[in-house]
C-alpha positions as CSV (number, residue, x, y, z in Angstrom):
1,M,-48.7,87.7,113.9
2,N,-52.3,88.0,113.1
3,F,-54.3,84.8,113.8
4,S,-57.9,84.6,112.7
5,I,-60.4,81.8,112.8
6,K,-60.4,81.7,109.0
7,A,-56.6,81.2,108.9
8,I,-56.8,78.4,111.5
9,Y,-59.7,76.8,109.5
10,N,-57.7,76.9,106.3
11,W,-54.6,75.5,107.9
12,Y,-56.6,72.6,109.5
13,R,-58.5,71.9,106.3
14,N,-55.3,71.9,104.1
15,S,-53.4,69.8,106.6
16,L,-56.2,67.2,106.8
17,R,-56.5,67.1,103.0
18,N,-52.8,66.5,102.6
19,P,-52.2,62.7,102.6
20,K,-48.8,63.1,104.2
21,Y,-50.3,64.7,107.4
22,R,-53.8,63.2,107.3
23,G,-53.1,60.4,109.8
24,W,-51.4,62.7,112.2
25,M,-54.3,65.2,112.0
26,I,-56.9,62.5,112.7
27,V,-55.0,61.2,115.7
28,G,-54.3,64.7,116.9
29,T,-58.0,65.7,116.6
30,L,-59.2,62.7,118.4
31,A,-56.6,63.1,121.1
32,Y,-57.8,66.8,121.6
33,L,-61.4,65.8,121.7
34,L,-60.8,63.0,124.3
35,S,-58.3,65.0,126.3
36,P,-59.4,66.9,129.5
37,F,-57.1,69.7,128.5
38,D,-58.8,72.1,126.1
39,L,-58.6,75.8,125.1
40,S,-61.7,76.2,127.2
41,P,-62.1,73.5,129.9
42,D,-65.3,71.3,129.8
43,L,-66.0,72.3,133.4
44,F,-67.7,75.4,132.2
45,P,-71.2,74.4,131.1
46,I,-71.6,76.0,127.6
47,V,-68.3,77.6,126.8
48,G,-66.4,74.4,127.5
49,Q,-68.1,72.4,124.8
50,I,-68.1,75.1,122.1
51,D,-64.5,74.5,121.0
52,D,-65.0,70.7,121.1
53,L,-68.2,71.0,119.1
54,A,-66.7,73.3,116.5
55,L,-63.7,71.1,116.0
56,L,-65.9,68.0,115.8
57,T,-68.1,69.6,113.2
58,L,-65.1,70.7,111.1
59,F,-63.5,67.3,111.5
60,I,-66.6,65.3,110.4
61,S,-67.4,67.6,107.5
62,E,-63.8,67.5,106.1
63,L,-63.4,63.8,106.6
64,S,-66.8,63.1,104.9
65,Q,-65.7,65.3,102.0
66,I,-62.4,63.4,101.7
67,L,-64.3,60.1,101.7
68,I,-66.8,61.2,99.2
69,E,-64.1,62.5,96.8
70,G,-62.2,59.2,97.2
71,Y,-65.4,57.2,96.4
72,K,-66.1,59.3,93.3
73,Q,-62.5,59.0,92.2
74,R,-62.7,55.2,92.5
75,Q,-65.9,55.1,90.5
76,V,-64.3,57.1,87.7
77,T,-61.2,54.8,87.6
78,T,-63.2,51.6,87.8
79,Q,-65.6,52.4,84.9
80,P,-65.3,49.9,82.0
81,E,-63.1,51.2,79.2
82,S,-65.2,49.6,76.5
83,N,-67.2,52.8,76.0
84,A,-64.1,54.8,75.1
85,S,-62.7,52.0,72.8
86,D,-66.1,51.4,71.1
87,S,-66.4,55.0,70.0
88,Q,-63.0,54.8,68.4
89,K,-63.9,51.7,66.5
90,T,-67.2,53.0,65.2
91,V,-67.2,54.1,61.6
92,D,-69.8,56.6,60.3
93,V,-71.0,55.7,56.8
94,D,-73.5,57.6,54.6
95,A,-76.0,55.3,53.0
96,V,-76.5,55.8,49.3
97,P,-79.5,54.1,47.5
98,I,-78.6,51.9,44.6
99,Q,-80.8,52.5,41.5
100,D,-81.2,49.8,38.8
């Protein structure tokens, strides 16, 4: 199997965006960040924090995108429907002058 960082990124992103797995991914991410067991232990000064920082950055960016998209979706669905119905009720009439 060929694992790449891009493949792991895509898997994480797609799993986080899937509503079925979103809760588990959030809990799992927070557990990994708070856990003392990491891919690279935090005992090493710089290397230990790199994986935590990368995961935290990815987590925050994806979660913020999900929240922004949800907010925009709610704004679209809560728009008043009067604009759409008014355009259907409007009748265009050409004015013709009356001559006596």
